[in-house]
Structure formats: structure tokens, C-alpha cells
MDTraj code that builds the backbone (N, CA, C; nanometers):
import mdtraj as md
import numpy as np

residues = "MET ASP THR HIS GLN LEU LEU GLU LEU LEU ASP ALA GLY PRO VAL ILE ALA ALA VAL LYS ASP PRO ALA GLY LEU ALA ARG ALA LEU ASP SER ASP VAL SER VAL LEU PHE LEU LEU TYR GLY ASP ILE LEU THR ILE ARG ASP THR VAL ALA ARG VAL ARG GLU ALA GLY LYS ARG ALA PHE VAL HIS LEU ASP LEU ILE GLU GLY LEU SER THR ARG GLU ILE SER ALA ASP PHE ILE ALA ARG SER THR ALA ALA ASP GLY VAL ILE SER THR LYS PRO ALA LEU THR ARG ARG ALA ARG GLU LEU GLY LEU VAL ALA ILE GLN ARG ILE PHE LEU LEU ASP SER MET ALA LEU LYS SER VAL GLU ARG HIS PHE SER GLN GLU SER ALA ASP LEU VAL GLU VAL LEU PRO GLY LEU MET PRO LYS ILE ILE ARG GLN LEU CYS ARG THR THR GLY ARG PRO ILE ILE ALA GLY GLY LEU ILE THR ASP LYS GLU ASP VAL THR GLY ALA LEU GLY ALA GLY ALA VAL ALA VAL SER SER THR ASN PRO ALA VAL TRP SER MET".split()
xyz = np.array([
    [2.4518, -6.9173, -3.7972],
    [2.3951, -6.7851, -3.8051],
    [2.4947, -6.6935, -3.8759],
    [2.4423, -6.6067, -3.9608],
    [2.5287, -6.5074, -4.0234],
    [2.4857, -6.3674, -3.9773],
    [2.5586, -6.2675, -4.0213],
    [2.5320, -6.1302, -3.9785],
    [2.3925, -6.0855, -4.0168],
    [2.3489, -6.1209, -4.1358],
    [2.2157, -6.0813, -4.1813],
    [2.1079, -6.1388, -4.0889],
    [2.1204, -6.2646, -4.0514],
    [2.0237, -6.3272, -3.9612],
    [2.0252, -6.2596, -3.8242],
    [2.1443, -6.2261, -3.7750],
    [2.1539, -6.1561, -3.6473],
    [2.0846, -6.0205, -3.6550],
    [2.1087, -5.9473, -3.7624],
    [2.0465, -5.8159, -3.7768],
    [1.8945, -5.8266, -3.7843],
    [1.8436, -5.9327, -3.8464],
    [1.6985, -5.9540, -3.8484],
    [1.6451, -5.9786, -3.7076],
    [1.7156, -6.0594, -3.6288],
    [1.6761, -6.0826, -3.4897],
    [1.6763, -5.9524, -3.4100],
    [1.7815, -5.8727, -3.4294],
    [1.7925, -5.7473, -3.3553],
    [1.6903, -5.6446, -3.4021],
    [1.6495, -5.6524, -3.5267],
    [1.5447, -5.5640, -3.5757],
    [1.4124, -5.5954, -3.5048],
    [1.3881, -5.7221, -3.4818],
    [1.2646, -5.7646, -3.4145],
    [1.2699, -5.7386, -3.2640],
    [1.3887, -5.7445, -3.2050],
    [1.4065, -5.7233, -3.0611],
    [1.5448, -5.6690, -3.0343],
    [1.5600, -5.5354, -3.0284],
    [1.6936, -5.4764, -3.0257],
    [1.7640, -5.4727, -2.8902],
    [1.7131, -5.5440, -2.7923],
    [1.7804, -5.5479, -2.6625],
    [1.8521, -5.6818, -2.6477],
    [1.9790, -5.6742, -2.6105],
    [2.0633, -5.7918, -2.5898],
    [2.0890, -5.8064, -2.4408],
    [2.0714, -5.9264, -2.3876],
    [2.1012, -5.9524, -2.2472],
    [2.2500, -5.9848, -2.2340],
    [2.3218, -5.8983, -2.1658],
    [2.4627, -5.9226, -2.1361],
    [2.4672, -5.9843, -1.9966],
    [2.5110, -6.1097, -1.9875],
    [2.5065, -6.1799, -1.8594],
    [2.6468, -6.1991, -1.8036],
    [2.6599, -6.1711, -1.6738],
    [2.7915, -6.1738, -1.6112],
    [2.8043, -6.2746, -1.4989],
    [2.6968, -6.3538, -1.4758],
    [2.7030, -6.4559, -1.3717],
    [2.5874, -6.5541, -1.3919],
    [2.5902, -6.6674, -1.3208],
    [2.4842, -6.7681, -1.3379],
    [2.3437, -6.7155, -1.3076],
    [2.3297, -6.6280, -1.2096],
    [2.1969, -6.5727, -1.1781],
    [2.1451, -6.4890, -1.2948],
    [2.2323, -6.4103, -1.3550],
    [2.1933, -6.3315, -1.4723],
    [2.1565, -6.4202, -1.5893],
    [2.2281, -6.5310, -1.6051],
    [2.1964, -6.6249, -1.7125],
    [2.0561, -6.6812, -1.6932],
    [2.0244, -6.7211, -1.5718],
    [1.8917, -6.7771, -1.5455],
    [1.7824, -6.6752, -1.5784],
    [1.8028, -6.5509, -1.5392],
    [1.7033, -6.4467, -1.5685],
    [1.6928, -6.4216, -1.7185],
    [1.8071, -6.4197, -1.7875],
    [1.8062, -6.3952, -1.9319],
    [1.7366, -6.5091, -2.0068],
    [1.7584, -6.6315, -1.9617],
    [1.6940, -6.7460, -2.0269],
    [1.5425, -6.7413, -2.0107],
    [1.4966, -6.6820, -1.9022],
    [1.3524, -6.6681, -1.8782],
    [1.2937, -6.5422, -1.9409],
    [1.3774, -6.4575, -1.9977],
    [1.3314, -6.3309, -2.0560],
    [1.2900, -6.3507, -2.2014],
    [1.2406, -6.2432, -2.2602],
    [1.2002, -6.2462, -2.4011],
    [1.3138, -6.2119, -2.4975],
    [1.4323, -6.1787, -2.4477],
    [1.5417, -6.1445, -2.5381],
    [1.5837, -6.2679, -2.6169],
    [1.6299, -6.2450, -2.7383],
    [1.6690, -6.3587, -2.8221],
    [1.8201, -6.3726, -2.8369],
    [1.8958, -6.2711, -2.7926],
    [2.0412, -6.2729, -2.8065],
    [2.1045, -6.2482, -2.6699],
    [2.2026, -6.3317, -2.6352],
    [2.2744, -6.3168, -2.5096],
    [2.4225, -6.2979, -2.5360],
    [2.4828, -6.2051, -2.4632],
    [2.6272, -6.1886, -2.4587],
    [2.6748, -6.2543, -2.3302],
    [2.7591, -6.3542, -2.3412],
    [2.8122, -6.4250, -2.2250],
    [2.9435, -6.3597, -2.1830],
    [2.9399, -6.2925, -2.0678],
    [3.0537, -6.2146, -2.0190],
    [3.1244, -6.2825, -1.9021],
    [3.1051, -6.4113, -1.8863],
    [3.1680, -6.4835, -1.7760],
    [3.1855, -6.6293, -1.8162],
    [3.2634, -6.6993, -1.7364],
    [3.2823, -6.8421, -1.7564],
    [3.4283, -6.8783, -1.7678],
    [3.4521, -7.0046, -1.7942],
    [3.5882, -7.0529, -1.8136],
    [3.5851, -7.1653, -1.9172],
    [3.7012, -7.2139, -1.9508],
    [3.7078, -7.3137, -2.0581],
    [3.6429, -7.4456, -2.0192],
    [3.6191, -7.4669, -1.8908],
    [3.5533, -7.5901, -1.8475],
    [3.4014, -7.5800, -1.8506],
    [3.3467, -7.4579, -1.8452],
    [3.2015, -7.4416, -1.8348],
    [3.1364, -7.3769, -1.9567],
    [3.2138, -7.3142, -2.0427],
    [3.1530, -7.2339, -2.1494],
    [3.0718, -7.3192, -2.2471],
    [3.1153, -7.4393, -2.2751],
    [3.0399, -7.5265, -2.3662],
    [2.8991, -7.5520, -2.3115],
    [2.8891, -7.5854, -2.1824],
    [2.7584, -7.6111, -2.1220],
    [2.6738, -7.4848, -2.1135],
    [2.7367, -7.3722, -2.0860],
    [2.6625, -7.2461, -2.0789],
    [2.6031, -7.2123, -2.2144],
    [2.6823, -7.2236, -2.3186],
    [2.6324, -7.1980, -2.4539],
    [2.5203, -7.2967, -2.4876],
    [2.5370, -7.4221, -2.4503],
    [2.4336, -7.5233, -2.4779],
    [2.3017, -7.4855, -2.4110],
    [2.3070, -7.4350, -2.2883],
    [2.1838, -7.3924, -2.2187],
    [2.1155, -7.2794, -2.2947],
    [2.1945, -7.1855, -2.3439],
    [2.1390, -7.0726, -2.4199],
    [2.0719, -7.1233, -2.5471],
    [2.1397, -7.2093, -2.6190],
    [2.0863, -7.2619, -2.7441],
    [1.9631, -7.3485, -2.7206],
    [1.9634, -7.4285, -2.6140],
    [1.8471, -7.5122, -2.5803],
    [1.7242, -7.4276, -2.5489],
    [1.7474, -7.3055, -2.5015],
    [1.6374, -7.2133, -2.4718],
    [1.5894, -7.1411, -2.5978],
    [1.6498, -7.1738, -2.7122],
    [1.6094, -7.1118, -2.8384],
    [1.6666, -6.9730, -2.8593],
    [1.7738, -6.9426, -2.7890],
    [1.8357, -6.8102, -2.7987],
    [1.9735, -6.8203, -2.8634],
    [2.0274, -6.7071, -2.9018],
    [2.1585, -6.7009, -2.9669],
    [2.2654, -6.6608, -2.8656],
    [2.3825, -6.7250, -2.8738],
    [2.4896, -6.7044, -2.7764],
    [2.6135, -6.6441, -2.8415],
    [2.6619, -6.5375, -2.7796],
    [2.7864, -6.4733, -2.8202],
    [2.8800, -6.4731, -2.7004],
    [2.9992, -6.5277, -2.7178],
    [3.0956, -6.5442, -2.6096],
    [3.1989, -6.4318, -2.6159],
    [3.2150, -6.3620, -2.5024],
    [3.3174, -6.2574, -2.4953],
    [3.4511, -6.3248, -2.4655],
    [3.5331, -6.3408, -2.5674],
    [3.6583, -6.4155, -2.5559],
    [3.7506, -6.3594, -2.4488],
    [3.7535, -6.2278, -2.4322],
    [3.8457, -6.1652, -2.3379],
    [3.8093, -6.1952, -2.1926],
    [3.6863, -6.2377, -2.1677],
    [3.6384, -6.2554, -2.0308],
    [3.6243, -6.4009, -1.9884],
    [3.6592, -6.4943, -2.0752],
    [3.6497, -6.6361, -2.0426],
    [3.7843, -6.6828, -1.9865],
    [3.7829, -6.7233, -1.8599],
    [3.9069, -6.7667, -1.7959],
    [3.9640, -6.8890, -1.8667],
    [4.0938, -6.8868, -1.8862],
    [4.1624, -6.9985, -1.9493],
    [4.1869, -6.9795, -2.0978],
    [4.1215, -6.8802, -2.1592],
    [4.1480, -6.8507, -2.3003],
    [4.2619, -6.7491, -2.3091],
    [4.3380, -6.7580, -2.4136],
    [4.4487, -6.6646, -2.4328],
    [4.4053, -6.5519, -2.5250],
    [4.4950, -6.4599, -2.5470],
    [4.4676, -6.3486, -2.6386],
    [4.5091, -6.3837, -2.7813],
    [4.5309, -6.5088, -2.8073],
    [4.5708, -6.5548, -2.9405],
    [4.4506, -6.6114, -3.0160],
    [4.4667, -6.6211, -3.1471],
    [4.3586, -6.6642, -3.2356],
    [4.3037, -6.8022, -3.2022],
    [4.3832, -6.8848, -3.1365],
    [4.3388, -7.0196, -3.1013],
    [4.2143, -7.0160, -3.0124],
    [4.1932, -6.9055, -2.9420],
    [4.0733, -6.8920, -2.8591],
    [3.9467, -6.8941, -2.9437],
    [3.9508, -6.8280, -3.0581],
    [3.8355, -6.8308, -3.1495],
    [3.8156, -6.9713, -3.2044],
    [3.9245, -7.0394, -3.2356],
    [3.9155, -7.1782, -3.2826],
    [3.8496, -7.2664, -3.1764],
    [3.8885, -7.2481, -3.0508],
    [3.8308, -7.3267, -2.9417],
    [3.6792, -7.3066, -2.9351],
    [3.6343, -7.1827, -2.9379],
    [3.4900, -7.1552, -2.9298],
    [3.4180, -7.2146, -3.0508],
    [3.4756, -7.1990, -3.1699],
    [3.4120, -7.2509, -3.2915],
    [3.4013, -7.4033, -3.2891],
    [3.5045, -7.4709, -3.2418],
    [3.5070, -7.6172, -3.2453],
    [3.4409, -7.6829, -3.1249],
    [3.4417, -7.6148, -3.0112],
    [3.4000, -7.6784, -2.8867],
    [3.2639, -7.6343, -2.8344],
    [3.2036, -7.5342, -2.8976],
    [3.0729, -7.4878, -2.8511],
    [2.9814, -7.4685, -2.9712],
    [2.8568, -7.4409, -2.9427],
    [2.7600, -7.4087, -3.0478],
    [2.7321, -7.2585, -3.0503],
    [2.8313, -7.1786, -3.0089],
    [2.8144, -7.0329, -3.0065],
    [2.7901, -6.9798, -3.1479],
    [2.7099, -6.8747, -3.1541],
    [2.6815, -6.8094, -3.2819],
    [2.7903, -6.7108, -3.3200],
    [2.8606, -6.6610, -3.2184],
    [2.9632, -6.5628, -3.2461],
    [3.0432, -6.5290, -3.1227],
    [3.1328, -6.4343, -3.1422],
    [3.2210, -6.3913, -3.0342],
    [3.2250, -6.2395, -3.0269],
    [3.2715, -6.1937, -2.9124],
    [3.2961, -6.0524, -2.8866],
    [3.4404, -6.0443, -2.8380],
    [3.5115, -5.9409, -2.8797],
    [3.6467, -5.9196, -2.8284],
    [3.6892, -5.7754, -2.8550],
    [3.7817, -5.7292, -2.7732],
    [3.8433, -5.5991, -2.7972],
    [3.9645, -5.6139, -2.8893],
    [3.9984, -5.7372, -2.9214],
    [4.1196, -5.7643, -2.9994],
    [4.0850, -5.7983, -3.1449],
    [4.1232, -5.7115, -3.2376],
    [4.0896, -5.7344, -3.3790],
    [4.1386, -5.8685, -3.4335],
    [4.2512, -5.9163, -3.3880],
    [4.3013, -6.0445, -3.4382],
    [4.2056, -6.1583, -3.4024],
    [4.1430, -6.1512, -3.2852],
    [4.0494, -6.2559, -3.2441],
    [3.9198, -6.2485, -3.3233],
    [3.8688, -6.1274, -3.3448],
    [3.7445, -6.1166, -3.4214],
    [3.7686, -6.1516, -3.5680],
    [3.8835, -6.1152, -3.6190],
    [3.9167, -6.1508, -3.7574],
    [3.9210, -6.3024, -3.7740],
    [3.9849, -6.3709, -3.6792],
    [3.9925, -6.5173, -3.6860],
    [3.8537, -6.5799, -3.6727],
    [3.7709, -6.5247, -3.5845],
    [3.6354, -6.5769, -3.5688],
    [3.5579, -6.5670, -3.6999],
    [3.5724, -6.4561, -3.7704],
    [3.5052, -6.4397, -3.9004],
    [3.5534, -6.5457, -3.9985],
    [3.6844, -6.5709, -3.9990],
    [3.7395, -6.6736, -4.0881],
    [3.6782, -6.8104, -4.0600],
    [3.6405, -6.8333, -3.9347],
    [3.5835, -6.9614, -3.8932],
    [3.4318, -6.9671, -3.9103],
    [3.3723, -6.8592, -3.9599],
    [3.2287, -6.8575, -3.9842],
    [3.1443, -6.8102, -3.8671],
    [3.2075, -6.7587, -3.7630],
    [3.1341, -6.7023, -3.6500],
    [3.1054, -6.5550, -3.6764],
    [2.9968, -6.5036, -3.6206],
    [2.9719, -6.3599, -3.6267],
    [3.0657, -6.2959, -3.5251],
    [3.1367, -6.1927, -3.5675],
    [3.2375, -6.1296, -3.4831],
    [3.1971, -5.9866, -3.4481],
    [3.1996, -5.9588, -3.3182],
    [3.1646, -5.8264, -3.2686],
    [3.2887, -5.7658, -3.2034],
    [3.3324, -5.6529, -3.2572],
    [3.4478, -5.5816, -3.2028],
    [3.3989, -5.4856, -3.0958],
    [3.4425, -5.5053, -2.9723],
    [3.4040, -5.4170, -2.8613],
    [3.5084, -5.3074, -2.8488],
    [3.4595, -5.1832, -2.8452],
    [3.5513, -5.0703, -2.8292],
    [3.5060, -4.9837, -2.7122],
    [3.6036, -4.9344, -2.6398],
    [3.5782, -4.8433, -2.5287],
    [3.6210, -4.7039, -2.5721],
    [3.5283, -4.6101, -2.5665],
    [3.5595, -4.4729, -2.6037],
    [3.5715, -4.3894, -2.4776],
    [3.6943, -4.3654, -2.4383],
    [3.7201, -4.2912, -2.3156],
    [3.7356, -4.1419, -2.3406],
    [3.7798, -4.1073, -2.4606],
    [3.8024, -3.9663, -2.4918],
    [3.8112, -3.9485, -2.6430],
    [3.8351, -3.8254, -2.6871],
    [3.8399, -3.7976, -2.8313],
    [3.9569, -3.8673, -2.8999],
    [4.0649, -3.8913, -2.8272],
    [4.1788, -3.9611, -2.8871],
    [4.1412, -4.1062, -2.9190],
    [4.0655, -4.1691, -2.8317],
    [4.0214, -4.3066, -2.8570],
    [3.9302, -4.3110, -2.9785],
    [3.8403, -4.2130, -2.9912],
    [3.7511, -4.2067, -3.1068],
    [3.8309, -4.1905, -3.2353],
    [3.9274, -4.1012, -3.2370],
    [4.0106, -4.0807, -3.3565],
    [4.0871, -4.2082, -3.3911],
    [4.1353, -4.2783, -3.2901],
    [4.2082, -4.4026, -3.3141],
    [4.1186, -4.5064, -3.3802],
    [3.9955, -4.5186, -3.3329],
    [3.9012, -4.6129, -3.3941],
    [3.8762, -4.5739, -3.5389],
    [3.8541, -4.4471, -3.5631],
    [3.8255, -4.4010, -3.6992],
    [3.9428, -4.4269, -3.7930],
    [4.0656, -4.4139, -3.7435],
    [4.1838, -4.4347, -3.8274],
    [4.2176, -4.5820, -3.8470],
    [4.1959, -4.6632, -3.7424],
    [4.2504, -4.7982, -3.7449],
    [4.1468, -4.9094, -3.7557],
    [4.0189, -4.8770, -3.7536],
    [3.9190, -4.9829, -3.7623],
    [3.9258, -5.0487, -3.8990],
    [3.9289, -5.1798, -3.8986],
    [3.9339, -5.2572, -4.0220],
    [3.8024, -5.3312, -4.0401],
    [3.7370, -5.3094, -4.1534],
    [3.6102, -5.3774, -4.1788],
    [3.6278, -5.5281, -4.1888],
    [3.7485, -5.5750, -4.2148],
    [3.7729, -5.7189, -4.2220],
    [3.7772, -5.7826, -4.0839],
    [3.7910, -5.7018, -3.9790],
    [3.8091, -5.7602, -3.8464],
    [3.6786, -5.7870, -3.7717],
    [3.5673, -5.7291, -3.8162],
    [3.4435, -5.7491, -3.7401],
    [3.3211, -5.7298, -3.8279],
    [3.2134, -5.7983, -3.7880],
    [3.0848, -5.7833, -3.8554],
    [3.0038, -5.6697, -3.7950],
    [3.0164, -5.6519, -3.6644],
    [2.9468, -5.5466, -3.5910],
    [3.0446, -5.4842, -3.4925],
    [3.0090, -5.3664, -3.4441],
    [3.0899, -5.2967, -3.3448],
    [3.0021, -5.2705, -3.2232],
    [3.0538, -5.3039, -3.1050],
    [2.9860, -5.2669, -2.9808],
    [3.0657, -5.1529, -2.9192],
    [3.0003, -5.0410, -2.8939],
    [3.0668, -4.9247, -2.8372],
    [3.0224, -4.9053, -2.6925],
    [3.1205, -4.8834, -2.6053],
    [3.0941, -4.8577, -2.4649],
    [3.1640, -4.7285, -2.4242],
    [3.1032, -4.6411, -2.3471],
    [2.9644, -4.6493, -2.3023],
    [2.8684, -4.6178, -2.4156],
    [2.7476, -4.6668, -2.4031],
    [2.6481, -4.6552, -2.5092],
    [2.5567, -4.5349, -2.4972],
    [2.5947, -4.4378, -2.4163],
    [2.5093, -4.3221, -2.3908],
    [2.5513, -4.1989, -2.4695],
    [2.6000, -4.2174, -2.5907],
    [2.6534, -4.1062, -2.6687],
    [2.5922, -4.1028, -2.8077],
    [2.4692, -4.0534, -2.8225],
    [2.4038, -4.0561, -2.9537],
    [2.4857, -3.9905, -3.0650],
    [2.5466, -3.8777, -3.0380],
    [2.6265, -3.8094, -3.1403],
    [2.7426, -3.8976, -3.1872],
    [2.8084, -3.9631, -3.0942],
    [2.9219, -4.0495, -3.1274],
    [2.8731, -4.1760, -3.1990],
    [2.7594, -4.2282, -3.1576],
    [2.7033, -4.3459, -3.2248],
    [2.6764, -4.3140, -3.3711],
    [2.6156, -4.1991, -3.3979],
    [2.5913, -4.1590, -3.5382],
    [2.7223, -4.1508, -3.6158],
    [2.8237, -4.0920, -3.5541],
    [2.9532, -4.0771, -3.6190],
    [3.0162, -4.2133, -3.6482],
    [3.0100, -4.3056, -3.5525],
    [3.0665, -4.4391, -3.5737],
    [2.9909, -4.5176, -3.6799],
    [2.8600, -4.4986, -3.6875],
    [2.7824, -4.5639, -3.7938],
    [2.8378, -4.5231, -3.9303],
    [2.8699, -4.3970, -3.9437],
    [2.9238, -4.3466, -4.0715],
    [3.0661, -4.3942, -4.0959],
    [3.1535, -4.3823, -3.9949],
    [3.2955, -4.4069, -4.0183],
    [3.3341, -4.5530, -4.0242],
    [3.2648, -4.6412, -3.9488],
    [3.3039, -4.7828, -3.9507],
    [3.2367, -4.8599, -4.0629],
    [3.1205, -4.8130, -4.1060],
    [3.0469, -4.8875, -4.2076],
    [2.9904, -5.0192, -4.1555],
    [2.9857, -5.0347, -4.0255],
    [2.9357, -5.1567, -3.9622],
    [2.8194, -5.1229, -3.8701],
    [2.7283, -5.2193, -3.8486],
    [2.6208, -5.1977, -3.7516],
    [2.6802, -5.1761, -3.6121],
    [2.6193, -5.0878, -3.5369],
    [2.6685, -5.0514, -3.4043],
    [2.5727, -5.1035, -3.2970],
    [2.6295, -5.1624, -3.1935],
    [2.5567, -5.2015, -3.0728],
    [2.6048, -5.1083, -2.9628],
    [2.5122, -5.0446, -2.8910],
    [2.5476, -4.9565, -2.7804],
    [2.5400, -5.0354, -2.6506],
    [2.6462, -5.0343, -2.5730],
    [2.6492, -5.1074, -2.4469],
    [2.7110, -5.0241, -2.3368],
    [2.6903, -5.0644, -2.2164],
    [2.7505, -4.9956, -2.1035],
    [2.6674, -4.8780, -2.0567],
    [2.6245, -4.8826, -1.9330],
    [2.5486, -4.7754, -1.8682],
    [2.4082, -4.7566, -1.9246],
    [2.3574, -4.8523, -2.0005],
    [2.2195, -4.8470, -2.0507],
    [2.1288, -4.8919, -1.9365],
    [2.0457, -4.7990, -1.8843],
    [1.9677, -4.8330, -1.7653],
    [1.8179, -4.8110, -1.7779],
    [1.7747, -4.7353, -1.8792],
    [1.6312, -4.7087, -1.8876],
    [1.5881, -4.6908, -2.0329],
    [1.4577, -4.6707, -2.0502],
    [1.4004, -4.6595, -2.1848],
    [1.4595, -4.5414, -2.2618],
    [1.4862, -4.4324, -2.1940],
    [1.5451, -4.3158, -2.2594],
    [1.6818, -4.3500, -2.3189],
    [1.7623, -4.4265, -2.2453],
    [1.8928, -4.4687, -2.2964],
    [1.8766, -4.5569, -2.4202],
    [1.7820, -4.6497, -2.4148],
    [1.7582, -4.7414, -2.5263],
    [1.7119, -4.6639, -2.6496],
    [1.6115, -4.5795, -2.6339],
    [1.5590, -4.5059, -2.7493],
    [1.6607, -4.4063, -2.8031],
    [1.7414, -4.3483, -2.7143],
    [1.8455, -4.2557, -2.7605],
    [1.9487, -4.3250, -2.8473],
    [1.9937, -4.4423, -2.8037],
    [2.0936, -4.5171, -2.8809],
    [2.0359, -4.5663, -3.0130],
    [1.9141, -4.6222, -3.0085],
    [1.8517, -4.6722, -3.1314],
    [1.8211, -4.5578, -3.2270],
    [1.7768, -4.4441, -3.1730],
    [1.7484, -4.3273, -3.2556],
    [1.8718, -4.2696, -3.3216],
    [1.9876, -4.2922, -3.2608],
    [2.1135, -4.2435, -3.3173],
    [2.1695, -4.3364, -3.4235],
    [2.1054, -4.4528, -3.4425],
    [2.1504, -4.5434, -3.5473],
    [2.2007, -4.6778, -3.5001],
    [2.2101, -4.6996, -3.3684],
    [2.2516, -4.8313, -3.3190],
    [2.1460, -4.9345, -3.3594],
    [2.1898, -5.0553, -3.3934],
    [2.0957, -5.1615, -3.4294],
    [2.0433, -5.2321, -3.3053],
    [2.1150, -5.2167, -3.1926],
    [2.0750, -5.2822, -3.0686],
    [2.1471, -5.2174, -2.9524],
    [2.1013, -5.2514, -2.8324],
    [2.1710, -5.2141, -2.7101],
    [2.1970, -5.3411, -2.6311],
    [2.3096, -5.3449, -2.5601],
    [2.3367, -5.4562, -2.4702],
    [2.3396, -5.4016, -2.3288],
    [2.2843, -5.4807, -2.2366],
    [2.2768, -5.4359, -2.0977],
    [2.2804, -5.5548, -2.0041],
    [2.3434, -5.5363, -1.8884],
    [2.3390, -5.6376, -1.7840],
    [2.2197, -5.6165, -1.6921],
    [2.1404, -5.5136, -1.7175],
    [2.0270, -5.4786, -1.6339],
    [1.9009, -5.5524, -1.6788],
    [1.8522, -5.6478, -1.5992],
    [1.7324, -5.7226, -1.6393],
    [1.6102, -5.6357, -1.6654],
    [1.5994, -5.5196, -1.6022],
    [1.4861, -5.4306, -1.6286],
    [1.4874, -5.3821, -1.7733],
    [1.6037, -5.3650, -1.8293],
    [1.6168, -5.3215, -1.9691],
    [1.5771, -5.4349, -2.0628],
    [1.6033, -5.5593, -2.0243],
    [1.5727, -5.6730, -2.1104],
    [1.4238, -5.6825, -2.1430],
    [1.3400, -5.6319, -2.0565],
    [1.1959, -5.6449, -2.0771],
    [1.1342, -5.5218, -2.1447],
    [1.2153, -5.4300, -2.1909],
    [1.1611, -5.3093, -2.2568],
    [1.1211, -5.3371, -2.3989],
])
top = md.Topology()
chain = top.add_chain()
for i, resn in enumerate(residues, 1):
    res = top.add_residue(resn, chain, resSeq=i)
    for name in ("N", "CA", "C"):
        top.add_atom(name, md.element.get_by_symbol(name[0]), res)
traj = md.Trajectory(xyz[None], top)
């Protein structure tokens, strides 16, 4: 899968199921969403988890920072690329997303915007070579989403605290290509 194919999937269904445990995975696999963010697991189980997602006809993105047993070094992206059928990765670490891109995985840079200083830092230091898409948390900031769409030059995914249709439409209306949520009620919108 490449970025263009992912964007086509998200255009058809802009809600991403972010799963944080086996029960959430089961619900996401039974849902209509086509893209899953895997926010849990370890190096012994991630291959099988990704395989279950792919067998269900869905796309799997592994959050490298949240998989137990992986390090913060580029070798983690190599492990996912060689040992799983994941479509891509998510990380807060630009070196990991950059390496994932080199390996042909779709790379999503996750950023947390806690205050105006964090926003300025992203605007100054974001490298287009490090990621294909940007996930911004919390995702309830339409004005900031519009600004990030302009400054990063990358598609934006809004995540974190997305709980209802108003949150989804607000983020999408501000220019986000998708929203990610751990809330199964959002997955069916």
C-alpha cells in the first residue's frame, strides 16, 4: 500500500479504528472501518495481530512506540517491515517514521499539541521526508488542524478525544483526511 491508496481508502471511509486491546480489535474487525491503528501488543504477538487484520480485509498500522519489546531505534521499523504484513507505522519519533518510509511502509508521524510552543516547534522542525501523514492529538482543534494542513504540507489525521459526530465533522471540515478513535461508537459513523 502507498500513501495514495491509503488516502483513497480514507476518502471512502474517513474513520480509523484505533485499537488498544484484544476486545477492541475484535470489535474493529467486525466493524465497517477499513483502517486500523494497532496501539498495543508486543514483539511476540504483533505479527499474528497484523495477520488477523489483513485476513479481515483491512489495513494495519502499527504504533511502534506502543509495542512492547521494540526500541526507539530504526531497527524497530525494519522488524515490522520484515516480520509482519503491516501497511505502515505510527510513531512520535521522526527517525522511526523516516526509516519506515525508506522501507516502503506508509509512515504516520504522531504529534501531541499541548500548547502554542509545541505548535511552533512542529511548524519549525517538521520534515516532509520523515512522514507521509501527520496524526495530531488532541483532534478537537479545527483552527489548528487547518493551520497544520498548510504548514506541514501533509495530510492530517485528527485523533484523541474524538467522541461524537460533531467532533468527526469538525475535524474533517477543517481539512483532516480522517479521524482516529478508540471509541467503537465513532467507528460506525
